[in-house]
C-alpha positions, 0 to 999 in steps of 0.5 A, a space after each residue: 263775841 261781845 256786843 261792843 265788838 259787833 257794834 264796832 264792826 257794823 260801824 266800820 262796814 257802814 263807814 266803808 260803804 258810805 264813800 262807795 255809795 257817794 262815789 256811785 252817786 257822783 258817777 250817776 249824776 254826770 251820766 244823767 246830764 250827758 244823756 239829757 244833753 244828747 236828748 236835747 241835741 237829738 230834739 233840736 236836730 229833729 226839729 231842723 230836719 223835720 221840715 225838709 223831711 216833710 218836703 221830701 215826703 210830700 213832694 218826692 216820695 208820695 208822688 212816686 208812690 202815687 205814680 206807681 199805683 196809677 201805673 196799674 190802673 186804667 183811666 176813663 174818658 171823664 177821669 177815674 181810675 180802675 185797677 187793671 194790673 199789668 196791662 199798661 206794662 204789657 202794652 208799654 213793652 210791646 210798643 215800638 215807640 217806647 223802645 224808640 224813645 229809650 234809644 233816643 234818650 240814650 243817644 241824647 245822654 251820649 251826646 251830653 257825656 261827650 261834652 264832659 271831656 270837652 269841659 275838662 279841656 276848656 276848664 284846663 285852658 281857662 285855669 292856666 296861671 296868668 290867663 286874663 279874663 278867665 272869669 269872663 270866659 267862665 261866665 260866657 260858658 255858663 250863660 247857656 246853662 242858666 238861660 231859658 230853654 225857650 230862648 235858647 231853642 229860638 236861637 238854635 232854630 234859626 241856626 238849624 233852619 234848612 232854608 236860611 239857617 246859618 249852619 247850612 249857609 256855612 256848609 254851602 260855602 264849602 260845597 255841602 248841601 245841608 239837610 233840614 236839621 229839625 225835620 229829618 229823622 235821626 238828623 233832628 236827634 243829632 241837632 237836639 244832642 248838639 244843643 244839649 251838649 252846648 248847654 251842659 258844658 257850662 255847668 260841667 266847666 264850673 264844677 271842674 274848674 272848682 275841682 282843679 283849684 283843689 289840685 296842689 300847685 306843687 305837683 305841677 312844679 315838681 313834674 316840671 322840674 322832672 321835665 314833664 310837658 303840659 300834655 303829660 301833666 294834664 293826663 298824669 296829674 289833672 285828669 286823675 286828681 279831677 276824677 271825683 269831679 268828673 264822676 259827679 258831673 257824669 252822674 248829674 249828666 245821666 240824670 239830666 239826660 233822662 229828663 229831656 223834654 223842654 229842649 226837645 219840645 221847644 226846638 221841634 214843636 208838636 207838629 214836626 213830622 220827625 217828632 214821633 221818631 225823635 221823642 224822648 221818654 219824658 216826651 212819650 210820658 207827656 204825649 200819653 198824658 195829653 191824650 188822657 192815657 194816664 195809666 200808660 203815662 204812669 208806667 212810662 214814668 216808672 220805667 224812667 225812674 228804674 232806668 235812672 236808678 240802674 244807670 246811677 247804680 252802675 256808675 257808682 259801681 264802676 267808679 271804684 275802677 277809675 275814681 281816685 280819692 286823695 
């Protein structure tokens, strides 16, 4: 083969390879730009999320970790924690007041859950088309939720007073002698549950009212043409389509119920003879912390966290059976 032929072939190969290299260079350029843009997006996202994440770690996760550690310690009279292993948990599980506080808390949660169907009914009535002063009714229901628990408790202490309370006076009109509502075992717990349910209905009603506004009105019109009554529409349309909102308020209600303290403390006080048999888990935590038994109190705090987690997980598992996401 001649030298000129070899030269011509090499030039042809170089000429063919040049566009390919140029194409690869063009393809490589935009990909680098895209990767840089993604890095910038991630950087800005991290910049905005980090303050919130810092707050969550400092004010939520770290206290939980410290509380879990203190639950395995015993505190002296003048402070200082020494490792004691499972002693606090063994004492807690053998303490009848601990189990009684769980029962009281669950009863209170039950009262709050009963308020959810009431809130559904009230929200359905308030959201009727053409109802006048609907905003005023919502405000009236919501006011107890935003009011200070101490102020609410003062009003209800007057209502529940065994000597001159309004409730016992109304009962006396029909020949019933009312009990001392706030100083009688079990009756006091019922009184606290009634007040808690009354407070929680306002929040639930607002959430459920917002959920009802998302239901298409055409569904009610079509069912009316088919001859469905209002009661039939309520059970066949409103309740199924409102189930996501009902699920949300039920989860929030359980979590709120396990946090019962301020209402119980303001209603009954510390010198009430029925307080020991009416105390909630958080009140038991507070009581042991006041006496300096911080290790036992931390163990109670861990128990509260575990119970809230268990009930929340159960609710999320059960929602698949009755919640309808459209």
